[in-house]
Steps between C-alpha positions, in 0.01 A plus 500: 500500500759350726768700324297816534451440873876445547574814301251699701637368818853603384374845401323540837811393690716745304246778551494433871875494512502845333244630743701372794804664339308821461402501870880514581540833317672703772356827635625823348841574638581817710565760230553802732868520403427526126458829310147557380559399141649165601223442752248559231667243277482230763146580604377470136687165455366370821142589399555317172631193669214480742252535204673202330670299782515184297704676221874442516536807285307731739677360809839514323436859397435591862837337585662710222337820649659423829829422332489828309434674835802341665274285734697183426369276776134561395603456134658160584188381672275608205732351240497176690113494493494587132753217439273251663204622306694485175774230513836466664787600269301763315534877491402557857764254620756704302370822648534351847856395416591862405407617851668200672821567307490869586449418870805270484292191578703307252395144590126590457569703184690205353213260583254737332713543192551123471120471483486759224771332297328159542178643385658707220849371403547782252473781761842653449475763776417233761792294389721812516389586845566145615850523351567829679395361837688177452808711402475703817478180710820368331308210336664554168392178319147572569545869408667385173201278410247780580692752292519265206125448509448876503727533201301250300154642603307706254518885557248628753237746363610851537283726720330789310536833682151640552441770242842442347737253333613163623792494744858499381635175635787250479367147484519283802711255303779752501491536876510119534799483278665765721420264791674217318808721466495580871488127579801443265690774670426343848618167372828649367389448143590858388544423127159352483358801680679740251352308205153527646540871572653583159207334334254699721674826419473424125134403526400786739759781474318712751472231766717673767534217744663275247748765401579589861557133596707444190718800574539382864683195353747711313851598623400863514228424762764463776619851428160663506518580865154385586243241369362579151146649482280212431191701368297194605131527449281196577324348191157648426226285645141558365350348810677763714443775244126460535528548874720804472281659225201469731678645799429841649783484747785752455785274622409203276450723191825694554696183570401355163536830326864496621548148358344620170747797487800266551363271225424798277143391470363859450125438437473282802686744718284791388176308559617411858622853588185665365290252696688582818452870430129444445457359853768711663501843333686677782751230598857644466643158401244455225566856374870437486453170318256670254753768428770239447282301260414812297863614483614156386261513209598855387224696671707713732269802494210277622732352764562852635132534587518205730829606649361846578205329672741291697682812610178645631446187717865454598687828467868479417510122470851425373405221262227718335746775465736277300221373284368856434852601395511216258171584349583870458825390327319270269286776365780735465438738795861467614531810729194385697638149515832623632341701767284203616793258494726737695241481776510113467876465528496659846441137600794271414334304219662345179172534303477874574871561406471299180187680383652833578807396302280407203324839517831680506626289207199601289571861573854455371664540845710194439762523779228561761306204361798260536553617861138405573536149340811449713307608808225251416749224458674588827164445674409190296787352307256284310270770382449378134374824348778698650755251368328521154498874495861531614595251232321711231667820642845338464436379153372847404824651629729270311589269787388180316668228706370642835151533341502142401612385841218689668235386260607137533479542877146634461398194304645263762298678763181506288508238208155615378590863458437571128640858517830378640527246227426758230754745635763228537445413135554857410824507700619173338439665162724789607767238593446329165405183674217431256431133578444596872286790391277280289459254788401743762281715270301191385449422868392853576227472227394164630459662848323806364384474133352853514833673578576718200860572628589130502382457141691810392818368667460161348455669166836677550676178598350322196606786260850498653532127407362552143158350560322801348161350418467376858607835633239679296229279653622586846502872433147480344381320813661767724327781300167311515527463871605869547439721205694779674818294523713731291818286522319186371343706219839642401661154512215356288551765233877451487492117480209493256706741280798265517275211389366681194828660402625353164801266545 
């Protein structure tokens, strides 16, 4: 009986504490600045929290609704209440840390993350974020310790895109190892940094930041003319992905769609752009992003629909004209594309000149095309696509050494450009530099496994070095990826015939 009385007293005290906590639930914030859809989201979450004010889940969900609606101060307050209802160091502490970090309130964010790691020492993302903040503060020993804990932590669960597949992610341990390489560079331990980066590139061939940082340590980097493109995309964070997936705010959705595009995470990008369009059907920025997403996934005819809608809202918008020209070119309507792009080049713009050059090239107007590539490079000397196309043009016209120089320059400017790697491999084959060709073509395939041209070029390099069975496999892959690839089909037949020919 005594035990029961004590237990009852404890339960009553806990219940009273929760009721007191519930009484502190703040009034609904001023939502007048929100679009209707975001306002509805917060109102529904607020009603649910008031129905269950003692529930950390309900109060935290209200905080997440504010967070998703870019009302960070209100989100911080609600996350704090949910944290006290649940326990310090849990998921709501981490959610609060995300906002504090974004706000630049590093000391408070570090304190929150320290609670998370104390509660859950295997929270790799919390350790990584601690490492990043300590690195920015110049506290390299503490950053080193945090990065090492992130490397050892088990992989975080990957967020499942609603209605689609899981996200395409590089594990946080790779980002933490990149942090260790940055510390080694800062401490003048370049050889150690190179070892770390080479291991990262072997394990994750498409991890652009490692390749860019590794190349920055090479002798060629000093001759590049400007810093190498880093292609840096923050590690995927399921806690943040939940917030973004719930959002109805254009700016937040498009920001993360752009990050997904840079990380080549296509399902996630498409989900975010379509969500932005659902709540902003006539927003010019969303229409452009939708068109870009569709074009990047081979749906240029669909992209045209959104570009034409954009033109109705913002007539003669220069950027939309360039994109419309690209789409028309992709679906083979070259005369229409040329007319649109000639309107676009009235504004001095490298992208417009490059795309016009590409259209002229496809029409067989070779000299005019080269002139447009040169104009694009005069405006932007580091326009990677123009460098790439000029290199291909030179190689096609028998100017192999110049072609190699331009394609190598394109790769220095954009280390993740699979097209440039594939084309450089082809140019190396022409120069009979087969070892170099094999190296860059394998990298092209690592960057873009679905690129039929790269597999075909690799097959040619392998056949030239006598590795016929491997060449056949590459040609077969190219034909599987693109059944209309006549060159790969022809190469496959020729090499297969050589293999079956009696000796």
